[in-house]
C-alpha positions in Angstrom: 0.0 0.0 0.0 1.3 3.5 -0.9 2.4 5.6 2.0 0.0 8.5 1.1 -3.0 6.1 0.9 -2.0 4.3 4.1 -1.8 7.6 5.9 -5.1 8.8 4.6 -6.9 5.6 5.6 -5.3 5.6 9.1 -6.4 9.3 9.5 -10.0 8.5 8.5 -10.2 5.5 10.9 -8.7 7.6 13.6 -11.3 10.3 13.0 -14.1 7.9 13.7 -12.3 6.5 16.7 -11.8 9.9 18.2 -15.4 10.8 17.7 -16.7 7.7 19.4 -14.1 8.0 22.1 -15.1 11.5 23.1 -18.8 10.8 22.8 -18.7 7.7 25.1 -15.8 8.6 27.4 -14.1 5.3 26.5 -11.1 6.9 24.7 -10.2 6.3 21.1 -7.6 3.6 21.9 -10.1 0.8 22.1 -10.8 1.3 18.4 -7.3 2.5 17.2 -5.4 -0.6 18.4 -7.6 -3.3 16.7 -8.0 -1.1 13.7 -4.2 -0.8 13.2 -3.5 -4.5 14.0 -6.4 -6.2 12.2 -7.0 -3.6 9.4 -3.4 -2.6 8.6 -1.2 -5.3 9.9 0.7 -3.1 12.3 2.6 -4.7 15.1 0.5 -4.6 18.3 3.1 -2.8 20.4 3.5 0.0 17.8 -0.2 0.2 17.5 -0.4 0.6 21.3 2.2 3.3 21.1 0.3 5.2 18.5 -2.9 4.7 20.5 -1.3 6.3 23.6 -0.4 9.4 21.6 -4.0 9.5 20.2 -5.4 9.2 23.7 -3.5 12.2 24.8 -4.9 14.0 21.7 -8.4 12.9 22.6 -8.1 14.2 26.1 -6.6 17.5 24.9 -9.4 18.0 22.4 -12.3 17.0 24.6 -11.3 18.1 28.1 -11.0 21.8 27.3 -14.5 21.9 26.0 -16.0 19.9 28.8 -14.2 22.0 31.5 -15.4 25.2 29.8 -19.0 23.9 29.7 -18.8 23.0 33.4 -19.2 19.2 33.2 -15.8 17.9 34.3 -15.0 17.6 38.0 -11.4 18.8 38.1 -10.9 18.0 41.8 -12.1 14.4 41.4 -10.0 14.0 38.2 -6.8 15.3 39.7 -7.2 13.2 42.9 -7.9 10.0 41.0 -5.0 10.6 38.6 -2.6 9.8 41.5 -3.8 6.2 41.3 -4.1 6.0 37.5 -0.6 7.4 36.9 1.0 4.9 39.3 -0.9 2.1 37.6 0.0 3.3 34.1 3.7 3.2 34.9 3.3 -0.3 36.3 1.4 -1.4 33.2 4.0 0.0 30.8 6.7 -1.8 32.7 4.8 -5.1 32.1 4.7 -4.6 28.3 8.2 -6.0 27.8 7.4 -9.0 30.1 4.2 -10.2 28.4 4.1 -11.9 25.0 2.3 -10.4 22.0 -0.4 -13.2 21.8 -1.1 -12.8 25.5 -1.5 -9.0 25.1 -3.9 -9.6 22.2 -6.1 -11.9 24.3 -6.0 -9.6 27.3 -6.9 -6.7 25.0 -9.8 -8.6 23.6 -11.2 -9.4 27.0 -10.9 -5.7 28.0 -12.7 -4.8 24.8 -15.6 -7.2 25.7 -15.8 -5.5 29.0 -15.8 -2.1 27.3 -18.6 -3.2 24.9 -20.7 -4.4 27.9 -20.3 -1.1 29.7 -21.0 0.9 26.6 -24.2 -0.9 25.9 -25.7 -0.6 29.4 -28.5 2.0 29.7 -27.7 5.0 31.8 -28.7 4.8 35.4 -31.4 7.3 36.4 -30.0 10.1 38.4 -31.8 10.9 41.6 -30.8 14.2 43.0 -30.4 14.1 46.7 -30.6 10.3 46.9 -26.9 10.1 47.9 -24.9 11.2 50.8 -21.4 12.6 50.6 -18.7 10.2 51.7 -16.5 11.3 54.6 -13.3 11.5 52.5 -15.2 13.3 49.7 -16.4 15.8 52.2 -12.8 16.4 53.5 -11.5 16.8 49.9 -14.5 18.9 48.9 -15.3 16.7 45.8 -19.0 17.5 45.5 -20.0 19.7 42.7 -22.7 20.3 40.1 -23.2 20.2 36.3 -25.4 22.1 33.9 -28.8 20.7 32.7 -31.6 22.2 30.7 -33.4 22.8 34.0 -30.4 24.5 35.5 -27.3 23.4 37.6 -27.8 20.0 39.3 -25.8 19.2 42.4 -24.4 15.7 43.1 -22.5 14.0 45.9 -19.4 11.8 45.7 -19.1 8.7 47.8 -16.9 5.6 48.3 -13.7 7.4 47.3 -11.3 4.7 48.5 -13.1 2.1 46.3 -12.9 4.4 43.3 -9.2 5.1 44.0 -8.5 1.4 44.0 -10.3 0.8 40.8 -8.4 3.7 39.2 -5.1 1.9 39.9 -6.4 -1.1 37.9 -7.6 1.2 35.1 -4.1 2.8 34.9 -2.4 -0.6 34.8 -4.6 -1.6 31.8 -3.8 1.7 30.1 -0.1 1.2 30.3 -0.2 -2.4 29.4 -2.6 -2.1 26.5 -2.0 1.4 25.2 -5.5 2.6 25.8 -7.0 5.3 28.0 -9.1 2.6 29.8 -11.9 5.1 29.9 -14.6 2.4 30.3 -13.2 1.5 33.7 -12.8 5.1 34.8 -16.4 5.7 33.9 -17.4 2.5 35.8 -15.5 3.6 38.9 -16.9 7.1 39.0 -20.5 6.3 37.9 -21.3 3.1 39.8 -18.7 3.0 42.6 -18.5 6.7 43.5 -22.1 7.7 42.6 -21.1 10.5 40.1 -23.6 11.2 37.4 -22.9 9.5 34.1 -22.3 12.6 32.0 -19.9 14.0 34.6 -18.2 10.6 34.8 -17.8 10.6 31.0 -16.4 14.1 30.8 -14.1 13.7 33.7 -12.8 10.4 32.2 -11.9 12.3 29.0 -10.0 14.8 31.2 -8.1 12.1 33.0 -7.1 9.7 30.2 -4.6 12.1 28.7 -2.6 12.3 31.9 -2.8 8.5 32.4 -1.6 7.9 28.8 1.2 10.5 29.1 2.6 8.6 32.1 3.1 5.4 30.1 3.9 7.0 26.7 7.3 8.0 27.9 8.2 4.4 28.5 6.8 3.3 25.1 8.9 6.1 23.5 12.1 5.0 25.3 11.6 1.4 24.0 11.0 2.6 20.4 7.4 1.6 20.2 6.2 5.0 19.0 6.7 5.6 15.3 6.1 9.2 14.3 5.0 8.3 10.8 2.2 6.2 12.3 1.4 8.3 15.4 1.0 11.6 13.5 -2.0 10.7 11.3 -3.6 8.8 14.2 -3.2 11.8 16.5 -4.5 14.3 14.0 -7.6 12.1 13.2 -8.4 11.4 16.8 -8.1 15.1 17.7 -10.5 16.2 15.0 -12.9 13.4 15.9 -12.8 14.2 19.6 -13.6 17.9 19.0 -16.7 16.9 16.9 -17.8 14.4 19.6 -17.7 16.9 22.4 -20.1 19.2 20.5 -22.6 16.5 20.2 -22.3 15.0 23.7 -23.4 18.1 25.6 -26.8 18.2 23.8 -27.5 14.8 22.3 -28.9 11.5 23.4 -26.3 8.9 22.6 -28.0 5.6 23.6 -28.3 4.3 20.0 -24.8 5.4 19.1 -23.5 3.6 22.3 -25.2 0.4 21.2 -23.6 0.5 17.7 -20.3 1.3 19.3 -20.7 -1.7 21.7 -21.4 -4.0 18.8 -18.4 -2.9 16.8 -16.1 -3.2 19.9 -17.4 -6.7 20.6 -16.7 -7.8 17.0 -13.1 -6.4 17.3 -12.7 -8.1 20.6 -13.6 -11.5 19.2 -11.2 -11.0 16.3 -8.3 -9.9 18.7 -8.9 -12.9 21.0 -9.0 -15.3 18.0 -5.8 -13.9 16.4 -4.0 -14.1 19.8 -5.0 -17.7 20.5 -4.2 -18.7 16.9 -0.8 -17.0 17.1 -1.3 -14.7 14.2 0.1 -11.6 15.9 
């Protein structure tokens, strides 16, 4: 395949990945890695290196808009980044210790989990139904987010549980080259009681810092190819900016279902290729 054609196709695929990543809070890495490995035959470690760069771009493109709109909880994000950053460094260290087929199978399993989380209907938000946890009260993590009816306050709870889950999310990010946004959203939405839209936007704010922590290790080991990472980054950045404009005003349940089906298909393919030793 000609270089120009290859670059254009990678950019187009990255554009879609960035759009879906920003819209769902899962990060574009869950699409970028299988796209590059299955669709273009890229080595999985180089695909993960490019995905980490794209995750940073996704966060940069989406986070600024979400912070400006008042959706992201900066205090929650910065506190939980302590756990995800440590986990990301640990996961990046494991990359050289784990075989390529094993990484492919693990990635497929993570994709299946992401597909399940993406397909789940949003939990109804009941204002005032929660009580602020003691640690959240000390750290002043409670906040509010805009709705058509005006600002809606919410309370943060079970902070230690969320912190522990974030370490696991960071480890997956460093090991698999993704933002692990699905698990960040899970930790904030279901464990910490943060509204889904706030969890999604805060996840987009966090994934860039998590990816940056492990990207340095990938770079030092030569797993980041500028010729591959550049079109991926530019496509994801453009897609994430488009996704942020839609998320703040659109219902995304149908898109999330389609996204989940695509991710599930990619997961099965990654697991099959890993078990068959084709990677």
